[in-house]
N, C-alpha and C positions, 0 to 999 in steps of 0.2 A: 933055424927052425925049431929047437930047442927048445923046451921049458923047464925052471926046476919046478920043482916039488913045493915051494912057497910063492911060486908065481903062475900067473894066466897068462895066456895066450892070448889075446883078445882082436879077432877079424872084424873088421866093420866092412859089411859090402858096400860097393859102389851107389852113392847117392846122388843124381845131379846136384843141386844145391849144396849140399852140408859137407859131402866127403867125393867129390868127382871119381877119383879115382880107386875110392877104398882104401884102405892100410890095414897094417897089420901091427900089432907091438907088445911090449911086454909088461903087466902091471901086476903090483904085489899081492898076494892074496889077502883079503881081508877090505881092500880098497873096494868103495863104492863103484860103479859101472860109470854111472856120471861122472864122477871124478876122473875116473881115469881117461873117457873119451874126453876131456875138457883140456886135460893134460897133454894129451898126444893131438890136439888141433882139431877135435873134429865138436863143429859147432852145433852144439845141442842144446834146445832151450830148457829152462827148469825154472819159471815165472816165480813159483814157492819157495825158491833158496834151497832146495832139494831138501824139504821135510816131507815129502809125501802129499801134500794137502792140493795136489793139480795134477794133470796128467799130460802137461805140456814136454818131461822125459821118456815119453813114451817110447820103445822099442820095441822089435819080434827078437828073441831068439832064436835062432836056427839052428844052432846045436852046441851042444854041451850044456842045456840048463838042467839037466841030471843030477850034475852037481853041484848044484844049487838049493839053498832053503826056496821053501814055493812059498808063492803070494801069500798073504796073510788076508783075513778080512777087510781091513781098511785099504791094502793096494786094491784088491779085486774091485772095492765100492768105485774107489778114482779111475781103473780102468774103465769103468763102464762108463766114464764120461770121454773118453780118450777115443780120438779119430780111428777109427776102422779097427777096432780091437778085434783079434784073434786069438787063437788057443794059446799059439805062443806070444803074446805081447806082455810086459812086464815096464815096471817103471824104473827106470836105470836108476834111481836115486833111493831107489828100494834093493837093488841087485847089489850083494856082497859077492864079492869076485872069489870065488872057488875052483879048485879041479882046472886039469892042464889046458884046457881050450874051451873058447868059447867064440861063435859065430853069429853077429848081431843087425839086422837089417833096421835103418831109420824108416818110418813111415813115408810114405807119397804121399802129400797131401792132393786132392783134386782141385 
């Protein structure tokens, strides 16, 4: 359960369809969150090709967001179209991993 200074321990909370048991994995700093999720078998949509032009890769960052760069104006604009946005909402394609740990929750669409 340790992480090195060059990587981030990503914990994904359980989601009934996309990640039923939840998961944890180490990913290198500098990788985007969407790429880390996809590489570790978490089924997350990314309709715009991971360029931040849609809100399908929307996630909630439940812990560890303080180590990340904040959302810019373009990301905040796209998040306005996300399903059930919250203060913890981010586009996973715009999150560059940094810091020792990050806890992610996938939105549960009604």
